[in-house]
MARKOL-307547 format. One record per residue (C-alpha): residue in one letter; chain; x, y, z. Coordinates in nm, 3 decimals, decimal comma. Example, Ala and Ser with C-alpha at 12.3 -4.5 7.8 and 13.67 -1.06 7.14 Angstrom:
R   rest   kette         u         v         w
R      A       A     1,230    -0,450     0,780
R      S       A     1,367    -0,106     0,714
REM end
This chain:
R   rest   kette         u         v         w
R      M       A    -1,669     2,289     4,263
R      S       A    -1,987     2,236     4,500
R      P       A    -2,069     1,915     4,587
R      T       A    -2,332     1,848     4,358
R      S       A    -2,137     1,902     4,069
R      A       A    -1,795     1,671     4,198
R      L       A    -2,058     1,399     4,253
R      W       A    -2,181     1,449     3,869
R      L       A    -1,823     1,485     3,757
R      A       A    -1,747     1,139     3,939
R      L       A    -2,078     0,961     3,822
R      I       A    -1,951     1,071     3,471
R      V       A    -1,580     0,968     3,525
R      I       A    -1,726     0,611     3,654
R      L       A    -1,984     0,589     3,358
R      L       A    -1,647     0,618     3,113
R      L       A    -1,475     0,388     3,285
R      V       A    -1,734     0,091     3,296
R      A       A    -1,808     0,191     2,879
R      G       A    -1,447     0,148     2,824
R      T       A    -1,403    -0,176     2,982
R      I       A    -1,758    -0,313     2,835
R      E       A    -1,639    -0,203     2,495
R      S       A    -1,313    -0,361     2,574
R      L       A    -1,443    -0,696     2,650
R      V       A    -1,673    -0,725     2,351
R      H       A    -1,375    -0,669     2,138
R      R       A    -1,178    -0,917     2,298
R      R       A    -1,471    -1,174     2,237
R      N       A    -1,488    -1,065     1,880
R      L       A    -1,087    -1,140     1,828
R      A       A    -1,154    -1,473     1,974
R      K       A    -1,433    -1,566     1,750
R      I       A    -1,175    -1,544     1,476
R      P       A    -0,908    -1,843     1,487
R      T       A    -0,668    -1,692     1,253
R      R       A    -0,596    -1,328     1,259
R      I       A    -0,309    -1,223     0,982
R      H       A    -0,148    -0,844     1,022
R      V       A     0,015    -0,700     0,725
R      N       A     0,278    -0,447     0,749
R      G       A     0,581    -0,315     0,549
R      T       A     0,665    -0,013     0,346
R      R       A     0,533    -0,109    -0,012
R      G       A     0,280    -0,431    -0,114
R      K       A     0,099    -0,456     0,220
R      S       A    -0,259    -0,397     0,019
R      S       A    -0,206    -0,577    -0,277
R      V       A    -0,022    -0,864    -0,003
R      T       A    -0,335    -0,847     0,185
R      R       A    -0,557    -0,915    -0,112
R      L       A    -0,340    -1,203    -0,233
R      I       A    -0,331    -1,387     0,081
R      A       A    -0,745    -1,354     0,167
R      A       A    -0,798    -1,468    -0,231
R      G       A    -0,566    -1,767    -0,215
R      L       A    -0,707    -1,889     0,102
R      R       A    -1,054    -1,809    -0,015
R      E       A    -0,995    -2,024    -0,295
R      A       A    -0,978    -2,327    -0,062
R      G       A    -1,271    -2,298     0,075
R      L       A    -1,199    -2,090     0,425
R      V       A    -1,392    -1,802     0,519
R      V       A    -1,219    -1,532     0,516
R      C       A    -1,246    -1,149     0,560
R      A       A    -1,007    -0,868     0,497
R      K       A    -0,957    -0,531     0,502
R      T       A    -0,706    -0,295     0,301
R      T       A    -0,656     0,061     0,375
R      G       A    -0,384     0,158     0,062
R      T       A    -0,543     0,366    -0,196
R      A       A    -0,909     0,319    -0,109
R      P       A    -0,982     0,158     0,241
R      R       A    -1,191    -0,116     0,165
R      F       A    -1,352    -0,444     0,363
R      I       A    -1,363    -0,752     0,164
R      L       A    -1,664    -1,015     0,255
R      P       A    -1,601    -1,368     0,250
R      D       A    -1,740    -1,376    -0,108
R      G       A    -1,468    -1,133    -0,238
R      R       A    -1,704    -0,841    -0,281
R      E       A    -1,593    -0,500    -0,121
R      L       A    -1,721    -0,227     0,093
R      P       A    -1,583     0,093     0,132
R      V       A    -1,471     0,183     0,507
R      Y       A    -1,683     0,431     0,610
R      R       A    -1,442     0,693     0,807
R      P       A    -1,677     0,990     0,951
R      S       A    -1,341     1,199     0,985
R      E       A    -0,933     1,142     0,956
R      P       A    -0,802     0,789     0,953
R      N       A    -0,780     0,635     1,286
R      V       A    -0,654     0,306     1,423
R      I       A    -0,952     0,258     1,683
R      E       A    -1,170     0,134     1,320
R      Q       A    -0,994    -0,125     1,336
R      R       A    -1,242    -0,255     1,631
R      R       A    -1,517    -0,216     1,395
R      I       A    -1,376    -0,439     1,147
R      V       A    -1,283    -0,724     1,359
R      S       A    -1,646    -0,673     1,490
R      A       A    -1,757    -0,706     1,123
R      A       A    -1,549    -1,017     1,072
R      A       A    -1,651    -1,194     1,354
R      A       A    -2,050    -1,147     1,281
R      R       A    -1,966    -1,305     0,965
R      D       A    -1,828    -1,595     1,101
R      A       A    -1,485    -1,553     0,951
R      Q       A    -1,256    -1,815     0,995
R      V       A    -0,935    -1,571     0,908
R      L       A    -0,875    -1,207     0,915
R      V       A    -0,631    -1,079     0,682
R      I       A    -0,593    -0,713     0,788
R      E       A    -0,350    -0,417     0,671
R      C       A    -0,189    -0,234     0,950
R      M       A    -0,271     0,144     0,938
R      A       A    -0,055     0,316     1,154
R      L       A     0,274     0,472     1,112
R      T       A     0,444     0,583     1,409
R      P       A     0,623     0,274     1,607
R      E       A     0,396     0,344     1,924
R      L       A     0,091     0,391     1,724
R      Q       A     0,184     0,034     1,530
R      A       A     0,283    -0,155     1,863
R      L       A    -0,108    -0,040     1,992
R      S       A    -0,242    -0,148     1,688
R      E       A    -0,092    -0,501     1,722
R      Q       A    -0,106    -0,552     2,106
R      K       A    -0,467    -0,427     2,164
R      L       A    -0,662    -0,437     1,849
R      I       A    -0,548    -0,708     1,613
R      R       A    -0,371    -0,972     1,861
R      A       A    -0,268    -1,151     1,521
R      T       A    -0,164    -1,516     1,538
R      H       A     0,028    -1,445     1,182
R      A       A     0,201    -1,172     1,097
R      V       A     0,356    -1,059     0,721
R      I       A     0,607    -0,767     0,699
R      T       A     0,691    -0,733     0,294
R      N       A     0,969    -0,509     0,327
R      A       A     1,139    -0,214     0,470
R      R       A     1,221     0,081     0,244
R      P       A     1,321     0,442     0,301
R      D       A     0,961     0,624     0,340
R      H       A     0,787     0,795     0,627
R      L       A     1,162     0,856     0,761
R      D       A     0,992     1,161     0,944
R      R       A     0,771     0,928     1,121
R      M       A     0,982     0,600     1,133
R      G       A     1,313     0,694     1,089
R      P       A     1,573     0,857     1,064
R      A       A     1,733     0,586     0,887
R      E       A     1,644     0,284     0,704
R      A       A     1,699     0,017     0,994
R      D       A     1,477     0,205     1,186
R      V       A     1,152     0,170     0,967
R      A       A     1,205    -0,195     0,954
R      A       A     1,215    -0,192     1,385
R      A       A     0,924     0,022     1,363
R      L       A     0,720    -0,204     1,120
R      A       A     0,851    -0,509     1,336
R      S       A     0,610    -0,373     1,614
R      V       A     0,348    -0,565     1,482
R      T       A     0,491    -0,916     1,554
R      P       A     0,289    -1,141     1,730
R      L       A     0,338    -1,318     2,064
R      A       A     0,396    -1,686     2,003
R      G       A     0,301    -1,699     1,658
R      K       A     0,447    -1,667     1,312
R      L       A     0,619    -1,379     1,120
R      Y       A     0,633    -1,368     0,731
R      T       A     0,859    -1,168     0,559
R      A       A     1,008    -1,124     0,206
R      E       A     1,271    -0,853     0,332
R      Q       A     1,640    -0,957     0,268
R      K       A     1,799    -0,633     0,401
R      H       A     1,740    -0,549     0,726
R      R       A     1,631    -0,931     0,788
R      S       A     1,865    -0,900     1,144
R      V       A     1,616    -0,640     1,285
R      L       A     1,287    -0,895     1,208
R      E       A     1,497    -1,169     1,370
R      H       A     1,550    -0,986     1,696
R      A       A     1,177    -0,909     1,717
R      A       A     1,084    -1,269     1,623
R      R       A     1,312    -1,391     1,935
R      D       A     1,195    -1,122     2,170
R      R       A     0,809    -1,207     2,118
R      Q       A     0,925    -1,590     2,094
R      T       A     0,747    -1,624     1,749
R      E       A     0,884    -1,833     1,467
R      L       A     1,062    -1,606     1,149
R      V       A     0,946    -1,786     0,864
R      A       A     1,196    -1,585     0,574
R      V       A     1,110    -1,626     0,190
R      E       A     1,418    -1,599     0,046
R      A       A     1,520    -1,465    -0,306
R      E       A     1,531    -1,840    -0,415
R      E       A     1,182    -1,846    -0,370
R      I       A     1,114    -1,539    -0,508
R      A       A     1,308    -1,589    -0,850
R      R       A     1,072    -1,948    -0,879
R      V       A     0,824    -1,716    -0,950
R      S       A     0,726    -1,776    -1,295
R      P       A     0,690    -1,482    -1,556
R      A       A     0,372    -1,762    -1,672
R      E       A     0,227    -1,697    -1,322
R      L       A     0,292    -1,357    -1,327
R      A       A     0,114    -1,306    -1,625
R      G       A    -0,175    -1,453    -1,528
R      F       A    -0,242    -1,112    -1,374
R      A       A    -0,476    -0,865    -1,485
R      Y       A    -0,178    -0,592    -1,393
R      T       A     0,136    -0,589    -1,276
R      E       A     0,230    -0,791    -0,959
R      H       A     0,567    -0,797    -0,818
R      P       A     0,778    -1,156    -0,773
R      D       A     0,817    -1,080    -0,399
R      N       A     0,453    -0,993    -0,315
R      L       A     0,339    -1,327    -0,487
R      A       A     0,608    -1,559    -0,360
R      L       A     0,521    -1,385     0,014
R      A       A     0,170    -1,469    -0,013
R      L       A     0,192    -1,807    -0,170
R      R       A     0,439    -1,912     0,141
R      V       A     0,156    -1,812     0,383
R      C       A    -0,121    -1,970     0,179
R      A       A     0,095    -2,284     0,198
R      D       A     0,141    -2,323     0,556
R      F       A    -0,240    -2,290     0,550
R      G       A    -0,232    -2,662     0,342
R      V       A    -0,346    -2,443    -0,005
R      D       A    -0,164    -2,581    -0,283
R      R       A     0,025    -2,358    -0,510
R      A       A    -0,234    -2,379    -0,832
R      M       A    -0,541    -2,372    -0,634
R      A       A    -0,382    -2,040    -0,459
R      L       A    -0,246    -1,903    -0,789
R      R       A    -0,584    -1,954    -0,911
R      G       A    -0,781    -1,702    -0,632
R      M       A    -0,524    -1,483    -0,644
R      Q       A    -0,557    -1,411    -1,054
R      K       A    -0,914    -1,402    -1,021
R      A       A    -0,950    -1,129    -0,746
R      K       A    -0,998    -0,767    -0,728
R      P       A    -0,671    -0,567    -0,732
R      D       A    -0,636    -0,268    -0,532
R      P       A    -0,696     0,079    -0,716
R      G       A    -0,354     0,149    -0,634
R      A       A    -0,181    -0,137    -0,810
R      L       A     0,076    -0,057    -1,097
R      R       A    -0,135    -0,091    -1,407
R      E       A    -0,047     0,013    -1,777
R      F       A    -0,303     0,234    -1,963
R      A       A    -0,276     0,261    -2,378
R      V       A    -0,415     0,560    -2,493
R      E       A    -0,502     0,696    -2,843
R      S       A    -0,587     1,017    -2,930
R      K       A    -0,546     1,186    -3,291
R      G       A    -0,308     0,924    -3,390
R      R       A    -0,110     0,901    -3,088
R      R       A    -0,054     0,627    -2,887
R      I       A     0,016     0,736    -2,501
R      I       A     0,149     0,447    -2,230
R      F       A     0,009     0,582    -1,873
R      V       A     0,151     0,372    -1,581
R      N       A     0,035     0,399    -1,281
R      A       A     0,297     0,394    -1,012
R      F       A     0,191     0,670    -0,789
R      A       A     0,150     0,407    -0,476
R      A       A     0,516     0,367    -0,530
R      N       A     0,632     0,629    -0,246
R      D       A     1,041     0,570    -0,186
R      P       A     1,283     0,627    -0,408
R      V       A     1,418     0,298    -0,465
R      T       A     1,080     0,073    -0,538
R      T       A     0,999     0,400    -0,776
R      E       A     1,325     0,401    -0,964
R      Q       A     1,281     0,005    -1,014
R      L       A     0,925     0,078    -1,167
R      W       A     1,092     0,321    -1,377
R      N       A     1,368     0,116    -1,514
R      M       A     1,074    -0,159    -1,605
R      A       A     0,875     0,070    -1,770
R      L       A     1,170     0,199    -1,993
R      E       A     1,224    -0,155    -2,034
R      R       A     0,872    -0,244    -2,132
R      H       A     0,832     0,056    -2,407
R      P       A     1,190     0,126    -2,531
R      G       A     1,035     0,292    -2,854
R      S       A     0,854     0,571    -2,687
R      A       A     0,945     0,926    -2,833
R      A       A     0,894     1,068    -2,532
R      R       A     0,953     0,938    -2,144
R      I       A     0,762     1,140    -1,913
R      A       A     0,809     1,148    -1,532
R      L       A     0,495     1,269    -1,364
R      F       A     0,538     1,363    -0,997
R      N       A     0,232     1,440    -0,773
R      C       A     0,309     1,592    -0,494
R      R       A     0,116     1,680    -0,128
R      A       A     0,196     1,937     0,076
R      D       A     0,137     1,696     0,403
R      R       A     0,458     1,477     0,237
R      P       A     0,726     1,692     0,204
R      D       A     0,983     1,463     0,321
R      R       A     0,852     1,258     0,019
R      S       A     0,889     1,504    -0,236
R      I       A     1,240     1,602    -0,115
R      R       A     1,381     1,249    -0,103
R      L       A     1,230     1,117    -0,455
R      A       A     1,358     1,487    -0,599
R      R       A     1,721     1,432    -0,486
R      A       A     1,704     1,061    -0,638
R      L       A     1,572     1,182    -0,950
R      P       A     1,893     1,319    -1,119
R      G       A     2,022     0,977    -1,064
R      W       A     1,815     0,790    -1,243
R      A       A     1,785     0,697    -1,646
R      P       A     1,704     1,040    -1,735
R      P       A     1,340     1,110    -1,858
R      H       A     1,265     1,335    -2,146
R      R       A     1,036     1,565    -1,949
R      V       A     0,951     1,596    -1,567
R      L       A     0,582     1,710    -1,483
R      V       A     0,497     1,801    -1,100
R      M       A     0,112     1,833    -1,004
R      G       A    -0,020     1,841    -0,684
R      S       A     0,052     2,098    -0,411
R      A       A     0,375     2,238    -0,260
R      T       A     0,537     2,122    -0,616
R      H       A     0,788     2,388    -0,563
R      L       A     0,989     2,216    -0,280
R      F       A     0,988     1,903    -0,534
R      A       A     1,144     2,140    -0,832
R      K       A     1,416     2,364    -0,609
R      T       A     1,541     2,010    -0,456
R      A       A     1,562     1,823    -0,799
R      I       A     1,726     2,149    -0,921
R      G       A     1,957     2,144    -0,681
R      A       A     2,035     1,773    -0,697
R      G       A     2,130     1,817    -1,046
R      L       A     1,805     1,806    -1,276
R      D       A     1,823     2,017    -1,582
R      P       A     1,571     2,266    -1,546
R      A       A     1,494     2,279    -1,904
R      K       A     1,305     1,976    -1,891
R      L       A     1,097     2,045    -1,550
R      E       A     0,709     2,193    -1,613
R      I       A     0,522     2,302    -1,310
R      L       A     0,159     2,259    -1,339
R      D       A     0,030     2,441    -1,026
R      G       A    -0,317     2,506    -1,067
R      L       A    -0,399     2,273    -1,263
R      D       A    -0,678     1,969    -1,178
R      E       A    -0,670     1,635    -1,279
R      S       A    -0,853     1,646    -1,595
R      E       A    -0,663     1,972    -1,718
R      V       A    -0,310     1,731    -1,634
R      F       A    -0,496     1,481    -1,858
R      E       A    -0,556     1,709    -2,130
R      R       A    -0,199     1,829    -2,144
R      L       A    -0,049     1,468    -2,110
R      I       A    -0,271     1,370    -2,438
R      G       A    -0,262     1,656    -2,601
R      S       A     0,149     1,674    -2,608
R      A       A     0,328     1,673    -2,962
R      E       A     0,519     1,385    -2,946
R      A       A     0,398     1,079    -3,166
R      S       A     0,428     0,823    -2,886
R      A       A     0,474     0,898    -2,525
R      L       A     0,547     0,660    -2,193
R      V       A     0,430     0,850    -1,917
R      M       A     0,472     0,730    -1,547
R      G       A     0,288     0,886    -1,243
R      M       A     0,475     0,893    -0,890
R      G       A     0,495     1,032    -0,570
R      N       A     0,152     1,020    -0,420
R      I       A    -0,190     0,831    -0,487
R      G       A    -0,374     1,086    -0,282
R      G       A    -0,470     1,410    -0,369
R      D       A    -0,538     1,417    -0,788
R      G       A    -0,325     1,084    -0,863
R      L       A    -0,628     0,843    -0,821
R      P       A    -0,905     1,048    -1,020
R      L       A    -0,605     1,091    -1,313
R      V       A    -0,567     0,726    -1,284
R      R       A    -0,911     0,694    -1,341
R      R       A    -0,940     0,906    -1,655
R      F       A    -0,680     0,724    -1,809
R      A       A    -0,862     0,384    -1,733
R      R       A    -1,194     0,522    -1,891
R      R       A    -1,013     0,664    -2,208
R      A       A    -0,849     0,374    -2,235
R      L       A    -1,183     0,133    -2,180
R      F       A    -1,398     0,357    -2,392
R      G       A    -1,177     0,414    -2,675
R      S       A    -0,989     0,748    -2,827
R      A       A    -1,135     1,124    -2,817
R      T       A    -1,145     1,248    -3,208
REM end
C-alpha cells in the first residue's frame, strides 16, 4: 500500500470513529431526555402489554410514546395515533435508536418499547446500549425460539432476563421460572415486582369483556400493576386500555355467513409456542361447542422449522380437531412430524401452492353447516392477509 493510500485509510478510520462517538453521545442525550423507559420482553404478549401500559399511562395524562415490534411494527404517538416503522431491509435492533430519538423529539415523559432482539447477546445489547431502561417487563417464558434461546425452557427465561435494568424495577407475571428472574434481579440490584396468580385471578370477566378483542388476564394484571406503581388507579388505567387500538395480531374472532353457513374464524396466529396455542385451542372449543366442524389451520414458515416441529409434535395430544389444514411454506415438515407423532393422516390436508385468497375461499366453501376455524403457527407470510380477509368479510357481510 502506498503512503498516500495508507493516509487516506487512516483518515477514513478516524472519521468513522468520530462519527460513531458523536452518534453514541447524541443517543445518550436522547435517552436522558426521557425520564422513564419501560423495556418489555417475553415469549407471548409483548406487543399487547406494551400497548396496554402505554394506554393506561396515557389516560392519566402522561406524555407517552410506545413502539411495538410484533405483527406489524408501529410507533405510537402521545395522542394514540400510530405510524408504521420504516425498515429499509431486514429488522435490526439499531432501529431502536430512531425510536428513542423520535420519542425525545416529542418530549415524551415515558417510552414503552418492545424488545425486538432474539438471541441473548442482542437482548443484552439492546438493553445496555440502546434502551438503558428504568423499568422492565417480562410477560412470561414459554418454549419458543429454542434454536436461539434454548435448548431448555429455563434457558429462554435466562435469555429474556437480559433486559433486566440496573438498579431499576423488573415486573413479571411468569410463574414457572420465577427463580431465574429473581437471580437476574439480584445480580442487577433491581427490585423484582411479581404478579402472583391471586392477582391475575382478580381480573374480572367484566373487565375483560370491555375489550374489543380477547385479552389475557395475566397480560392485563401485569399492565395494571405497572400503571398502579405510577399512581394510575385501576378504573382510569382500564378506561385507557379498553379504548386503545389492539395489535393486528391480537386474538380476535370473526363470524362470517356464507350461503347459509356460519364460520367462526379465530386469529391465534401470533401464538407460536405449543403451550399457549393449546390453551387458546381449548378456549375456542369451550366458547363454540356446537360447531359441526373443528378445523385447525396451521400457517408454516420455512424460516421457522423448529416452531413447526414443536407444534406438530404437540398436536396429536390436543382435543382432536375434525380436520387439520396446513398452509404456507415447508408444510411437509409439519405434516411428516404430526403424522409421526400420531395424527390421523386422513384428517390432514396440505394447501401447498394456495395463496391466502384461495385458502379463504376453501374455508368458506366447506361442506359443514357451521365451522370453527382457528389459525395458528405464524402471523407472518399469508397469516395476516388471511386474517384481514376474514375481518373484511365479517365487517361488510357475506357473499351470496
